[in-house]
C-alpha positions in Angstrom: 21.4 18.9 -16.4 18.6 19.8 -14.1 17.7 17.6 -11.1 13.9 17.6 -10.7 11.3 16.4 -8.3 8.0 15.8 -10.1 4.7 15.3 -8.3 2.2 13.5 -10.5 -0.8 11.2 -10.6 -1.1 7.7 -12.0 -3.7 5.0 -12.5 -3.8 1.9 -10.4 -5.7 -1.3 -10.1 -6.4 -4.0 -7.4 -5.9 -7.7 -7.5 -8.6 -10.2 -8.0 -12.3 -9.8 -7.6 -13.5 -6.8 -5.5 -17.0 -5.9 -4.4 -18.2 -2.5 -5.8 -18.2 -0.8 -2.4 -14.4 -1.5 -2.1 -13.9 -0.3 -5.7 -15.9 2.9 -5.1 -13.9 3.7 -1.9 -10.6 3.4 -3.7 -11.6 5.4 -6.8 -8.9 8.1 -6.9 -5.7 8.7 -8.7 -2.5 7.4 -7.2 -0.3 10.3 -6.0 3.4 9.8 -7.0 6.7 11.6 -6.5 9.7 11.0 -8.7 13.3 12.5 -8.5 15.8 12.4 -11.4 17.9 14.2 -13.9 16.0 15.7 -16.8 17.0 13.5 -19.8 14.4 14.7 -22.3 11.3 16.9 -22.6 8.9 17.7 -25.3 5.3 19.2 -25.5 3.8 15.9 -24.2 6.3 14.2 -21.8 9.2 14.6 -19.4 11.8 11.9 -19.0 13.8 11.5 -15.8 16.8 9.4 -15.1 17.6 8.8 -11.4 21.0 7.2 -12.0 23.8 8.6 -14.2 27.4 7.5 -14.9 30.3 8.5 -17.0 30.2 12.3 -16.2 33.8 12.3 -14.9 35.2 9.4 -16.9 37.0 11.1 -19.7 35.8 10.2 -23.1 33.0 7.8 -21.9 29.5 8.8 -23.0 27.1 9.8 -20.3 24.8 6.9 -19.4 21.5 6.7 -17.5 19.6 3.9 -15.8 16.1 3.6 -14.5 14.5 6.2 -16.9 10.9 7.1 -16.4 8.7 9.0 -18.9 5.8 10.9 -17.4 3.0 12.4 -19.4 2.8 16.2 -18.8 -1.0 16.0 -18.4 -0.4 13.8 -15.3 2.0 16.3 -13.6 0.8 18.3 -10.7 4.0 20.2 -9.7 7.7 20.3 -10.8 10.4 21.5 -8.5 14.0 22.2 -9.6 16.4 20.7 -7.0 19.6 21.6 -8.9 20.3 23.4 -12.1 
């Protein structure tokens, strides 16, 4: 499995009522970084899992926790940390 760091952008919102000047000044995508093991990938998305278990436990199936699926159109850069 590959360990990846993905840099990507996401949408965001504020809480409650805001004046339009405040909204205009915060009108940009939210820059994000995520690190995890590549669990799945297709033409539209990449799924990362930061926590895995069972790799060295005999017949136990590999398990993951905290999975995150990122749309490929939101990805800025992907760095392979470990193959």
